[in-house]
N, C-alpha and C positions, 0 to 999 in steps of 0.2 A: 558748351554741345558738340552733336558729332558734326552738323551743319546748320549754315548760316543761312539764310535767303534775304536780300533786304531791297524792299522799291516800296513803291507805292502802290496798297493791297487794297482789297476790298474787304475791307472786315468787320462783320454787325450793319452790312448793308451799307456801310459807310468807307468813301477812300481816306487812307490814311498812309503815311511812312514811316514805316516799321519796319522791323527783320524778325523774321519766323525763324523760331529754333526746329527742328526736328530731330528727334531720339528714333531709331528702329525703323525708322520709314512714317512716321506720325510728327505729326505738329505737337511739339512739345511747349512751344511756348511762345508768345507771340508779342515784344516788345519793343520800345522804342530802339531801344540798343542790346545788343545782342553779342556774343564773341563762341565762334566753335572752328573746330578743327578745319573745316570747308568753311569760306566765305563768299558768296556771290552777290554781287554789289550790283545791282538795275538799275540805281538810278531814280529819275522819275517814269521807265517803263511800270509799267501795271502790273500785278499780277492779281489773278482771278484762279479759282479752283476748276477746275480742269473737265469738262463736258463727260457724263454719262448719257450712254446712245442705248436705250432698253429695249430696240426693234432693230439689228440684225439678222440678213441671210450670206453667211460668210459659205456657203454650198459644200460645206467641208464636215462629212463624206461625201462622195458620190458626185459632185460637180465641179471639182475643182477645177474644170479647164475654164469657168467662171470667174473663182477667187477660192480661196484658199485660207485658213487661217493663219498663218504667216502674212501673205500679201492683204488680206483684211483687216488684220491690227495695225502692221506697218501704215496703213493707209487711215485711220483711225489715228495714230499717234500722229502722222504730220498735221489731223486737222486739229487738234487736241483733246482726244476722246482720249480721257485711261480707263476705261473701264466700256466694254460692251455688254450685253445681253443676246446671246444667239439660238436665232429658232429653229423650232425641232423638224420642217419639213426639209428631209436634206435624205441625202439617197446611202443608207438607210435611215427611217426616219427615229427621232429618237423619243419611241412610243414605247420601250420596253427596256425594261434592266441594263440587258447584253447591248443592245445599241445606244443606250445613255453611256454605260461607259467604254464602248469602241469611242464614240467622240470625244468625251473626258481624254482619254491616251492620244490620242491627234495633238490637242489642245494643249495637252502637257508639255509636248514637243513645239509648239509651232508659234503660242501665242508673245506676244510684243507688250500686249497691255493685258490686264487684269479683266476678267470675262465671267458671265454666270451662263447656263444654259437653260435653256426652256424645256420643255416636257408638251409631249403632242398628249390632247387625252381624244380618245374614242370610244366609240360603244362597247369597243371588248375591256380594255385597261382601266376603266374608274373606279373596278378593287382593288388593282395594284398602286394608286395614287397616295396613299400614305407611305409605301417603300421608296417610290420615286420621290418622293418628296424629298428622304435623307442626301441626295444628290443633283438634283434639280434646284434653280435659282427660282421659277416661276412655274407657270401652267399657262399652256396657251388651248386655246378651242379656234377651229375654224369651220365657222358653219355654212360656209358655201363648200359645194365639193370638190376636193382637189385632191391629186393624184397620189401624195404621202398620207395626208390627213385631213379626216371631215368626222365631221358632227353631226348627229339629229339635233335639232332646238327641244325636242319632246324630252331629249335627256339633261337638259339643262338644270332640273332644280337635284338630281341625283348629283352629277359635275361639283356645282358650287357647295353641294354639303358636305363632299368629300372633300376638296381642296381647303374648305372652312377651316377645319379641322385641324389640317397642318400648319395654318397660320403664314401660308404661302398665297399671293397674288397671282390672282388667273385673269389671264390678257385673252377679249375676244377680237375675232375679226366678224364685223357686226356688219354682214352681210346676208339676207334671210335666204336660203338657198330657193326652196318653193317661187318666190319672187322672180329669180335669177331666171329660174328653167320658163318663166310666162315670157321673160324678154329673149330669150337666149336664140342666135344667130351670129353668122360672121360679120364685124363690120371691118368697112373699107379705111374709116379716115377716126381720128381721134372723137371727131363731134359726134357723129352714129354710134361710137363703143359708149360714150356719153349716156347715152339713153338706154344701148339694151342691157347698161346694170344703173338704174337711174337712183335716185335718193329716196324711193319709193321703199327698193329693198333694204336699205340702211336704220328707215326708220322702222319697217315693221321687225325688224332683227333688234333692235334697243327696245320697242313694245314688251315683246318675251320675255328680252333679257329683263328690264325691270320688273316683270310680274313673274319671272323666278327670283327674284332675290327677296320676294314678300319674305318677311320672319328670317332673314339670313344679316349674318353683321360681316361675312364672308367681303373680303376686298377685292373689288372687279375694277381693269382694266380695259377703257374702249378703245382701241387700236385704232388709228389714223383715219380720224373722222375727216368726210369730204366734204359734208352738204350742210350749210344752215339748216336745212330741214331739218336734218338728224339731231344736229345741236338745239335743233328746238326741242326735240322729242325728251329731251333728259333732263326730269326735277331738278331747280337750282337749288332744291337740297338735300343732297344724294350723296352723306358724308364717305360712304362705301365706294363709290364710282369715280373714278377719276378719267380722266379722257387726254390722249395724246394726239398730236396731229404731227404732221410731216411737213416741212421745207418744199417740197412738190404741191403740194396739196393748196399750200401758201402765195406760193412765187411765180406760180404755170399756171395754164388752165387749158379747155380745149380749143382755142384758140392762139397759143403760142405757137412761135415758128422752130422747128426742129429739123437740124442738118439730116436727120434722117426720120420720117413719121416714125415709124417705130418705138423710138426714145422716149416716145412722150405715153405709151400707154401701159397702164398700171392698175392695181387692183385696190381699193376704190377709184375708177376712173379719175380722171381729171376735171372739171367741171367749168361752170362758167365764173367771171370774173367778179361777181357778184358773191358768189360764195367763197373764194377769196379774201376779198373784204370783210365778208363776216368771221370767219375766220380770223383771220388775224386781228380784228377788232376783240374776240372772243379769248382770243390767247394773250393779248396784250392789258386787258384788264381782270382775268384770272378767274374766266366760265371756261377757257382751257387748260388743263395743269403742267403740262410740258409737251416739249417738241423730239419728237423721234425719229430718227434717219428712214426708215424703213429703206435701210441699203439694200438693192436687192440685183444685185447685176446680172446681164446676162452679155453676152459675147456678139459684136457690133453685127456679125453674117443672120444671126437668131433677129436681132432686130430688124432687117434690111424689109422684110412683106409685114404689112401692120396686119393683115388679118390672121396672118399665120405666127407674128410675135408674142414671145412670150411675156406677160407683166411684167414690170417691173423698171426700178431706178434706181443707181447709185448714188450714196449720198452721204456714207460716214465722214467721209474726207471735208467735204463743204459747209458742212450745216454750221458748224461755230464761226468758219472765215464768213460767212453769209451776214450772221448775224452780226458777225464785232463791226460788218460795216453797216448795219441798218444803225447800232449805235453811237458809230461815230456821224451820219448822216442825221441822229436825233430822230430816225423815226420808232425808235424801243428807247426806254431807261436803260440803263446800265445793270442795277438792280434787278429788273425784269428781265433781262435776258440769264443769268447767273439764275437764276429762280427756275426759268423753264428747262435750262439745258444742263444743272449738276444739283442743286437743291432741290427742287422737287423728285428727280427722280432718284436722288439718294433716298430723300426722307419715306418715299412710297413704297419703295423695293430694299428698303432694309439694306441699303448698303452708307457702308464708313464711310464715306467720301462725299464731294460735291459742297464745301464749305471750307474755308478758311477759318479753322476751331481746332481748339487744342482736345487732343485724341481722332480727329480726323485722320487718315490716310491724308501724305501729305502729296499731293497729284497735284498739280499748279501747274499753269500755261503760263507764258509770259509774254505778250504783244509792243510794238511800238506805234502801234495803231498806222503804218503806212499800206496804204492802199494797191490794190494791181490786180491785174487778170487774172482769171483762173484759165490754168494756161497746162504746163505738166502735172496731172494728179499717177498716186501711186497704185490706184485699186487696179486688178488683171483687165479688170473689161476694156480700158483702154479709151474709153467715152464717158462726156457726163453732159447731161441738160443746160448744165452751168458756165461750158465752156465758154471763154471771153467775158464773164461778166464779173464785175467788181466783188471782190473782197478782201477781207487782212486775216492772212495767216499767222499765227505765235510764232515767233521766232527760238521760242524754250520750250522744252514740256517735262515738267519731273511725274515719273509713277511714282508713289511711295519713296520719296526723296531720291530717285534713282533717274537723270537724267535718259531720257529716249531721243528728243528729239536736241539737237546744239546748234545753232546758226542755221535755222531747218535743213540739218541734214540729219537723218537718222544715224543714232550714237547706241540706240537699246541692242539686244539681242533675242533671237530667237528661244523662245523657251521661257523668260523672262516672269510672264504674262502669271497672276495668282488665277487661281479658281474659286470664286465667292457663292455659298450657298445659302 
């Protein structure tokens, strides 16, 4: 073997003391004893598949004062994330071949972990979906109007048909724009903001999506579900619909205290604690498929005035550490954590990662389960709503068998990440 990693690993949903043999960046063998040119023995430390974050906004190109592909992927690595999928609402947005190629050139030079890129769908580029699919990993629709990418729900059947033919996944921000316009006005605080973007608008959007899916087999992913009303709107027997939830919609609500009130402003908004509880239970029992950070950083100065603050919360670096702490405190089974952060994202988005399994990429995290308070993070924005909360960070992270984090220090290289399509 080129390399062997030994320790207490989660294999086939069971913890076992074993050796993981790695060749050409992939897991080649899993046995009790293996010998290799390089051998890392982590004793009783836990070896898990690295997390996959299918929803990040790394702001590159156009908004790199908030984040860029180097700082974002470096933060991801520190948080035990070996692969990210970046959203299209950059400047310029990835809605045509030229803009997609521009982002690819940037990521090739900067990314420290593996990555895929979403192409955004607009009313004008539906006909170009087959061409875009050759380089993007998935497609994204924003039903609310945005500055960079927006889409009318009346065109959903056309977009679903076009994406279905590519066999890619179509991710949707499910808040109905017409419904939002009925409630639109500036909100002075988190509580008010939750009511000008009510759960009703999520439910209306989901009803339209489900209706548009009739007679289709294409895969739809509902991003960042935020309310129990929206959860109830999705039929339980919908094999071609997957659901994502963010840490902030699980752990934070509109009564949470923030050092700066704008730190809690996000779309969809933070809801009441009953919604957090319902979503957590659904995630825990399998009604929600995966957890995605929706890492959406803004600068501290942008967040100072709540009414004018842009929506978005950073989270790529803190998601896995927060969930490891939940596991340690017996709030969530280890196997379920791995399912929602690693296995399901890999399976649903057709990424050859997320499991300690022969043939999969050797993307691994090692943890000794020592908890600490979240203090110094590596994301460019310089703040987190989870500052001071308890978490467990991995001390070592491998991407395709190469160490990127060693004893919590970054040892990777700019540009070492590979694009997945």
